[in-house]
C-alpha positions in Angstrom: 94.6 121.0 101.6 92.1 118.5 103.0 88.7 119.7 104.2 86.5 117.5 106.2 83.2 118.9 106.2 80.6 117.7 108.9 82.4 114.4 108.9 82.3 114.0 112.8 78.6 115.1 113.0 77.8 112.7 110.5 79.3 109.9 112.1 77.8 110.7 115.4 74.2 111.0 114.3 74.6 107.8 112.3 75.4 106.2 115.4 79.1 105.4 114.2 81.2 107.3 116.9 83.8 104.3 116.6 84.4 105.3 113.0 85.9 109.0 114.0 88.8 107.2 115.9 89.6 104.9 112.9 89.0 107.7 110.5 91.5 110.1 112.3 94.1 107.1 112.2 93.8 106.5 108.5 94.2 110.3 107.9 97.3 110.2 109.8 98.7 107.1 108.6 97.9 107.5 104.9 98.2 111.0 104.3 100.1 113.0 107.1 103.0 110.7 107.7 103.4 110.1 104.1 103.5 113.8 103.2 106.7 114.6 101.3 109.3 116.6 103.3 108.9 120.3 103.1 105.4 120.1 101.3 102.7 121.9 103.0 99.7 120.4 104.4 96.6 121.9 105.5 93.9 120.4 107.2 90.5 121.9 108.0 87.8 120.1 109.9 84.6 122.1 109.8 81.7 121.0 111.8 78.9 121.7 114.0 79.9 124.1 116.9 79.3 121.8 120.0 81.7 121.1 122.7 80.7 117.7 123.9 79.5 116.2 120.4 82.2 117.8 118.2 84.9 120.0 119.8 86.2 117.1 122.0 87.0 115.4 118.9 89.2 118.2 117.8 91.4 117.8 120.8 91.4 114.0 120.0 92.7 114.5 116.6 95.4 116.9 117.9 96.3 114.2 120.7 96.7 111.5 118.1 99.3 113.9 116.1 101.2 114.8 119.1 101.4 111.0 120.2 103.0 110.3 116.8 105.6 113.0 117.1 103.9 115.0 114.1 105.0 118.8 114.1 102.1 121.1 113.6 100.3 124.3 114.3 96.5 124.0 115.4 93.9 126.8 115.6 90.3 126.6 116.7 87.8 128.8 115.4 84.1 129.5 116.0 81.6 131.9 114.7 78.7 132.3 117.4 79.4 134.0 120.7 80.5 131.5 123.6 80.6 131.8 127.4 83.7 129.9 127.4 86.0 129.6 124.3 88.4 126.9 125.5 91.3 128.1 123.4 89.0 128.8 120.3 88.8 132.2 118.7 85.7 133.9 117.6 85.5 135.1 113.9 84.4 138.7 113.6 81.6 137.9 111.1 79.1 135.1 110.7 78.0 136.2 107.2 79.0 134.6 103.9 82.2 136.5 102.8 81.7 135.2 99.1 78.0 135.9 98.9 78.5 138.4 96.0 80.3 135.4 94.0 77.4 133.3 94.1 75.0 133.4 91.3 71.6 134.5 92.4 69.7 131.3 91.7 72.1 129.4 94.1 71.9 131.7 96.7 68.4 130.8 97.4 68.5 127.0 96.6 71.5 126.5 98.9 70.5 129.1 101.6 73.9 131.1 101.1 72.6 133.7 103.0 72.5 131.8 106.5 75.0 133.1 109.1 77.5 130.4 109.9 77.7 128.6 113.1 80.4 126.0 112.7 83.5 125.5 114.5 86.7 124.7 113.0 90.2 123.2 113.8 92.7 124.3 111.2 96.0 122.3 111.1 99.1 123.2 109.3 101.5 120.2 109.4 105.1 121.2 109.1 
């Protein structure tokens, strides 16, 4: 399993958008195409929920996988209501489902009570 947490937004806000294309190519070349046959690979890209800034990059990644002939399934998910979902399915709850597992001192320190507002691209490579 590979999780990219706010990597796209980090590059955008750092004025390094050209690095996103490179990063996707590197993930595909160095990880996806080299995975052992019949070994599961799950990629989760979790980032801010913004169509122009982030969600279009989700589509870029899946286009790159298709152009390389890679077999995969992709699901887009989000937490906040939207007018147009563009193929994304909304989660039922925005709350932290693991709140009871987080020690009290960490809940406050890391703002674990905050509702989630991210978008996700979940890819299973066959």
